[in-house]
N, C-alpha and C positions, 0 to 999 in steps of 0.2 A: 505494501500501498501507498503511493508518495506519499508523502502532506505539501502544503504550501506552504509558504510565509506569514498566510492572513492569519489571525487567531480573533477571535469575538474576548470581546470583557467585560464582563459577571458584574453588578452595582447591587450591590445586596445593600438592605435600608430600611435601618426598623423602626422606626412612626410612629410616633402619641400625638394624637388630636384629641386637640382643645374645646373646639369649634369647628365640626361635622362641618355647616353649612357653609362656617367659610371656607375649607380644604374644600373641600368640593369646586368652588370655585376656585381655587391657587389649580388647583383639577385638573377642570377645563384652560386656563390659562401654561400653561403644563405640554399640555396633549401635542403643538400643532411641535414644540420647539425640544420633544424625542424624535419627533417625527420625522424632520427635518434632523436631528442627530444619525437615525436610522437605526433608535431604541425600538425594543418591545417589550412588553411585562409581560415573566415567562412566569409571573405569579405576586401576587395581588392583593391582602392580607386574606387569603385562607387561612386553616386550620394548617397548624405545625404541631412538634412536639420537643420537647430540652431531652434529649436520653444524657446526654453526659453533662458535668455543667454544671456553673452555680449563675446563670442569665437567666433570662427571666427578658423576649424582645416583646413589647406589648405589640404593635401589627407589620409584616414584613411583607418586603415589598424585592423582590429580582429580577431582573430589567437588565437583557444581554445587548451591546452597544456592539458594532464591527468591529471593533481593536479598545482598547488602555487608550489609544491614543485621542478616539474619537468621548471618549465617553471625558479626556482630560478637557482636549475642547466643548464641549459643552456643560463641565458642572463651569469653566471656567469664562465662556463669553461673561456678553455683559447684558443681553440678554435673560438669561437663566435665571441672574446676579440683581434682574430688574424687579424677582420676585421675592425675594432680600427679604424682605418686608413684612412682607404679603401671610408665607410659609413659618417666619415667626409668629406672627400673631394667632396663626387661628394651630399650630404644628412648636412640636423638636421632633428631631432624626437624629438617627445616628450611617453615617454614608462609609461603603467602603467595596475600595470597586478590586474584583481577580487577572488575573488574564487567566483563557480557559486554553485550553490544548488544542492543541493544532489543525486545524480541519483536512480533511482528505481529499485532496487532491480528484475532483473526476474524472473519472475515466479509470 
């Protein structure tokens, strides 16, 4: 199996929502930015289980980006940071990203 240099990246977000109505407004504003960055949700607040350790997340989101560089560009963008005050007013979160494994080449 051949692999390509392109490796996706995954953003793992643990969000605590303080005001769901305002958070839904934030999500609506965020959606086109994620789409423009090539990101897609893989998990969005579904059931989860903690099997080991004392970490207890509130609500987990997992997003896939085309690359770690695409995640960096999204996260560092002026458009994303324009939503900072809105996000911080209705929620608090932890965000980490991890590079995925190389994708198999087609053929």
